C-alpha positions in Angstrom: -10.9 -22.3 20.6 -9.1 -20.8 17.5 -7.7 -18.0 19.7 -6.3 -20.6 22.1 -4.7 -22.5 19.2 -3.2 -19.3 17.8 -1.8 -18.2 21.1 -0.3 -21.7 21.6 1.6 -21.4 18.3 2.8 -17.9 19.2 3.8 -19.0 22.7 5.9 -21.8 21.2 8.0 -19.2 19.4 6.6 -20.1 15.9 5.9 -17.4 13.5 2.6 -17.6 11.6 2.9 -18.4 7.9 3.0 -15.1 6.0 0.0 -14.2 3.9 0.2 -14.2 0.2 1.2 -10.8 -1.1 -0.7 -11.4 -4.3 -2.5 -13.9 -6.3 -1.9 -14.4 -10.0 -1.2 -11.0 -11.5 -1.0 -10.1 -15.2 2.3 -8.5 -16.2 3.1 -7.2 -19.7 6.6 -6.9 -21.0 7.5 -6.0 -24.6 4.0 -6.7 -25.7 3.9 -10.2 -24.2 1.6 -11.3 -21.4 2.9 -13.1 -18.4 1.5 -14.2 -15.0 3.4 -13.5 -11.7 2.1 -15.4 -8.7 3.6 -14.5 -5.3 2.7 -17.2 -2.7 3.7 -17.8 0.9 6.0 -20.6 2.0 6.6 -21.9 5.5 9.5 -19.4 5.6 9.3 -16.6 3.1 7.6 -16.7 -0.3 8.0 -18.0 -3.8 7.3 -16.0 -7.0 6.2 -18.1 -9.9 6.5 -16.5 -13.4 4.8 -18.1 -16.4 3.9 -16.9 -19.9 0.3 -16.9 -21.1 -0.2 -19.4 -23.8 3.1 -21.3 -24.4 5.1 -21.9 -21.2 8.7 -20.9 -20.7 11.5 -23.2 -21.8 14.5 -23.9 -19.6 16.6 -21.5 -21.7 14.3 -18.5 -21.0 15.3 -18.0 -17.3 16.7 -14.5 -18.0 13.4 -13.3 -19.5 11.5 -14.8 -16.6 13.8 -13.0 -14.2 13.2 -9.7 -16.0 9.5 -10.2 -15.6 10.0 -11.0 -11.9 12.0 -7.8 -11.5 9.3 -5.8 -13.2 6.6 -7.3 -11.0 8.6 -6.6 -7.8 9.5 -3.1 -8.9 5.8 -2.3 -9.4 5.4 -3.1 -5.7 8.4 -1.0 -4.6 10.7 -3.9 -4.2 13.1 -6.2 -6.1 13.6 -9.9 -6.6 15.2 -11.4 -3.5 19.0 -11.1 -4.0 19.7 -14.8 -3.2 17.0 -16.0 -5.6 18.5 -17.6 -8.7 15.3 -19.2 -9.9 14.6 -22.7 -11.1 12.6 -24.1 -13.9 9.5 -26.2 -13.2 6.9 -27.3 -15.7 6.9 -24.2 -18.0 7.4 -21.7 -15.2 10.3 -20.1 -13.4 10.2 -20.1 -9.6 12.1 -17.5 -7.5 12.3 -18.5 -3.9 12.3 -15.5 -1.6 9.8 -13.6 -3.8 10.2 -9.9 -3.7 12.5 -8.2 -1.1 
């Protein structure tokens, strides 16, 4: 039955949702511990960057982006070029994840 449902989705021209490329991963930058969490979206992925302990503030987007760049570089990629990031609840989210 599952194979039939899967083939029905593929036959309809829909792409399956991409698998998560990682779960929460510890990243250290300048002696500070962060968490990078790359998760799938319906189209593409989102990379959430948070700091262990105290969360980021709105003014720390550049630091979060540097952590995201380090995370993506460790996987042979870079932060998706169109991803400006947005602040949400102590974390910075980069839609598109790593390119």
